[in-house]
N, C-alpha and C positions, 0 to 999 in steps of 0.2 A: 028292550035293551038289555033287562037284567038276564032274561032268558038267553040270550046271545053271549053274553059273558059268560055266563055259568056254562054254555054249551062248549066254549072256549078252554076253559079251567078242567072239565071233564078230559077233554082232549088232551089237554096236558098230562093229564095225572094218570092216564090209562097208560102210556109207553113207558111212565116212573114204576108202577104198581105193575105190571109186566117184568122188566128188568129186575126189580126187590124179588118177586118170586125166582124168578127164574136163577137168580143168586142163590137166594135160600135154599132151594131145590139142588143145588149143583153143592151147596155145601153140605148138606143132610148126606147124601151120597157119598163125597169124601171122608167125614165123620165114620160112614159105613164102613167103606174102603178101607179104613185105617184100622177098624175094628177086626176086621176080617185078614189084615194082613198082620194082625198081632205086635201093632207096633211097640216096643219095648218102652221108648220113650226116656231113656238111658241117661242122655244130657241132664235133663229136670230133675233127674236123681242124684247126677254128681250136683248141680246147683243146691238141692236139698241139704246133701250130707257137706256141703260146705258153709250153710247156712249155723247147720246145728255145730259144726266143727268152732265158728265164733262163740256163739253162744254157751259152748264149754270153755273158752278160752283155751283151744288145742291150736297143734301147728298147722296152718294152712298149708303150708306147701310138703310136709310131710305127710299129709292124709292122701288115700287111696281109699276111692267109692266102686260099686257095684262088682259084676263079676267078671267088666274090663281092666278092673284095676286101675281106674282113670284117676289122673293126677287135676289138682288144681294149675289151672295155667292163666288167669286172667289178673289184672292188678288187686290189690288187697280192695278196693272200694268196691267190687262187685261181690266178694264174699258179705261185706254189710249188708248190699241190699237185698243178697237171696234169704238172709235170715225169715222174713215173712212167709217163704215157704213151709218152713217150719212149724208154723202155728195150725196146718190144717193136716188132714190125714192124708196118704199117699194116693187113695182111689180120686178122692174131691181134689189135690192137688193137680191129678192129671187131668181131669176132666175140666177144673179151670186153666191149663196150661195151654188145652187145644182149643176152648172157649176163646180165649183172649188172642190167641195167635190167628184163629179165625180173625176175629174183629180186625188184629192187624193189619190183614192181608187185604182189609176194605179200607182203612187207612192210608196203606199205603199207596195202593191205586190211585187213591183218592188228590192224596199228596202228590203222586206221578204225572196225572192229568194235567192238576194245578199248576206244578210247572212246568210243563209243554206248553198247557193251551191257558192262559191265567184269564184271559176274555170270557170264555164261557161261563154262564150264567149259572146260578143257583142249581134249577132246574136240571140243566146240561151235562151240566158237572155231576149232580148223583148219578143219573142216567147212565152215562157215561162208565164212572165208577164202579156201579153193581152191575153192568154188563161185561165188563171185564175181570173184575174180580172174580166171577162164575167161572172166567175160562185160565186166568193164569196160577187160580189155585192147585190146577192140575200139573203144573211144568217141575219138574224134576228137585230142584232147591227149595221149590215153598213145599212140595211134598215132604222130602227129607227133615227141612226146617221141623215139622209138625211132627214127624216119625220120631222125631228126637227129643222135642220138647226145646227148639234150641232159643235162641234170643236174638236174631240176625233181624226177622221184622222188625222187631223195636227197636235197634241199633239203627236201620235203616229210615225208620218213621221219625226218631228224635233229630237224624240230620234233616231230613228234607222239610221237615216242620220249619226248621230255622230259616232254611233257602225260601220259603215261598210265604212268610212274612212281609207284611207292608215294608216299603221303604219308612227308615227311621223306628222300628220298632225296636225297643229298649230288650227286647226278653230275645230277639233273634243270635244266635250263637250258644246260648244254653244248652240244647239239646246237643251241639256236634261236641260240648264242653264234658257234659257228664258222658256222653257215650263215649271218647276216648277215653275218659276216666274209669268205663266200665272196661274196654277193649280197645287195645291202642291205637289200632289200623285206623279207625276214622281221623287218627290227628294230622293224615294227607290233606283233609281241607282246611285244616289253618294253616299250611304251606301256601295251597291254593289261595286262601282269603287274603294272606300276606302280600303275596307275590302280586295278584292284581290290584289289590289297595295300594300297595306303594307304587305302582307304574300308573294307576288311575290318579293318584296323588301327584306323581311329580307331573302330569298331564291338566288336570285342574287345579293344581295348588289348596287343595282343601281335604279335610277329614273327609271320609266318605263311607256308605255301607258298608263295604267290605273289609275294611281297617277296623271299625267299628264292632264289627262282630268276631273278628280274630282276637280282637280283645279281649271282648267278653267270652268267647270262648276258651281263651287263654285261661283268663282270671277262676271260669269255675273249674276248669282241669285241675288248676293249684290248690284250687279252694277243698274241692272235693279229695284229692290227693294227701292233703293237709290233714283234713278231719282224718282221712284213714289212718296216716300215721301217728295222730293222737291216741285214737282206741286202737289200732292195732301196730305198733312200733316195731314188735319184733316181724310180725310178718312181713312189714312194708321195709322196713331194712334189708331183709334177704330175698326179697323179690327184685329191687333196685338194684341191689349190689350183686345179685347170682341169678335167679331164676327167670328173670327179664331174657338172659344169654343161651337158655338153655333151649334150643327150639326141640331137640330130641325129644324134650317131656311133651310133649303136642303129638307126636305121632312120626312115622317114619316118612319119610320125603317123597319114597317112589310110590306111597299106595295111591291108588287108581281115584281115590278120591280127592286129593290133592290136586286142587284142578290152578294151582301155580305154577308161575315159570321153573320154580325150583323143581317141582313135582316135573313137569313134563321132562329138564334136562333129567333129570334122577332116574327115569325110566327111560330116556334116549340112552343114558350113558352106560346102563344096568349098574349103577351105583345108589348107596343111600345117600352119597354125600357130592354133588357136582362142584362144590366149592368155591374158586375164583369164575368158573364160565357163569353159576348163576350171577355172582355180583355183578360181573361186566353187564350180561344183560339185560338184568333188571334194572341197571343204573341207563344203560343205552335207551332201552325201549318207554322205562319210567319217562325218564329226561325229556324226551320226544315226542310223548303220551302228557304232559304235565304241559310243556310248550303250547301246544293242542287245547288244553285245559285253561289256559291262561288268556290266549288269543281270543278265545270263545266270549269270553268274562268281559274281555276290553271291547270286543262287538256287540256287545249287551246281550249274548245269546248264553244264558244263566244254565236254560237246561241243557245245554251240551257241556258249557264246561264244567257243571255239578255230576253228570252223569261218566264223562271221560275221567274224573278224578276217582269218580268211586271205582269203576272198573281197573282202575289203574293201579288201585291199592290192593285188587282182588289180584293182579298178577306179580306186582314186586314184593308181596308178602310172601316169608319164606313156607306157610301153610296155608291155604285157602281150601279148608273142606267142600264140596260140592253145594252143601247149605249155604255158604256165604252167600253165593252168585246169588242170592232174592233181589240183588242190584238188575235182575236182567227184567225186571220187573216196569221199572222206569224205563231202562234201554230199551225193549219195545215198546212201551207206550210212544217214546218218541219217535222211534222209528215210524211205527203203522202213523202218526201224525205227519212225519217228511216222506213218506214213499213215494211220493211224485219228485224228489229229489235224488232217490237213491237206485243206483246205478250198478250192476242190473236189473232191473222191476221185480225179478225172483228173488233179490237179496233177502227180504224182508221175512218172505215163508222159509227160508233157510235158517235165518237166524232163531225164528221162532221154532220151528224144527228141531234145531239144536240141544234147544232147552224144555223139551217136550218129550225129546224120545226115549231120555234114561239110558241114551247110547255108549255112555264110561262104566255102567253096569254090564255091556255085554262082553266084556274081557275076564278073564279070569283076577278074583282078586280075593280069595280066601285067604285066612291067617296063614299058610306058609309062605308069603311074599314073592307070590307069581307075576308080580310087576316086573322084579328086576329080568323075567326073560322074556319078554313081551315082543312080538314079531312085529314088524311095518304095519300091520292092518290092526293089531292093537293098538299099538302106540296112537294112532290117527284119534282113533276111537275115545282112547282115555285121556287125550288131551283137546276135547270139543268144544269147552269153552275158550282154554286162550286161544286156541288158532281161528274160534268165531271171532274174537275180540280183536286180534291182530290184523285179521284180512279187514273188520272195519277200518281200524284204525289206517291201515296203508290206503284204502280205497279212500278215503274221507282225506286224507294227505296228500295222495293223488289228484285227485280235485280240487284241492285249493289250490295245488302248483299250479294246475293246468290254468284256472282263471287268474291269478296270477299273473303267468306268462302273457293272456290274451289281453288282460290289463294292460299291460305293459307295450304290448303290439298296436293297441288302439290309441295310446299318446304317443 
């Protein structure tokens, strides 16, 4: 009996060990590839400069850092969080940033799988996580996040941590609140939580998890912002009254790396400011997508709701650099898990190809701003992420409409 149990235990452990070894080898190869590519980790150097500015009592939003002359674009709370980067040397900081981001890749995959398939056992969860992490580390948004030393993975993990907590967990919402205090885009999740929570409250006549998370996230965001205002009053006043609205300081809208609707329209119209065209398009598509997200939440499909909200935020944001699209990881996990429902069948492979092909970098994108003169083929390549997600939205909406009509016909 004991021998039989031991044999079954080893049989379960071998696939897990194989997955762990494969993931480790993939990460090691990734680390070597990044070193051979001479990645500069530019953004983490900017974060360090922001932390140094806070320690020195300087003006955060007058600061410029690195040879690219980059400015601070996040809320003041982010500057406070970057102070610890100044306590170690630059080589060690870069090593820690790379190692930390690789661990965050594993965390992001685990939370994505947990969100999509909460019924998996712990062994199944970890085995799936390690196999998937070994693959998705090579997709363009993840590669570029590590190339620059960005915080996108941390933001996504903080949000997904909230949405994978058990019902009634009092800490759910903290991650979204902190993520929004660091980078405002996750605030759209609060909109989702409020909308779904209020509709559920009307239906069930009672307090629910969505409203509880919205309240917690809002309180944490306001608390973090208040702390920042106390410690950095000048920077806080400057950001919330002026810098917040200066989208130009982030970069040119037409840059190929800008994978938002505004970037697509800027390149399509051969201008650096698409103006009201972007506002109207973002309002229409963003509103329709959020309706899909809220409807999914009301049906109990949390995974679909969260992922639709995430990619909507990326689409409607003024600037969504390609490395912000690390949300492709939970998106791909969801599509693969539901591949039997996706039509046509090759759509999942096409979406995966869009995020691993680096297609947006196949077009001219040097500092001379050639994106303002793209031809039709180049525009398609440089709009690969928004076009992919828009196609998914339209396909899903079309199928939902067809199912609705069929249900009415049967009645």
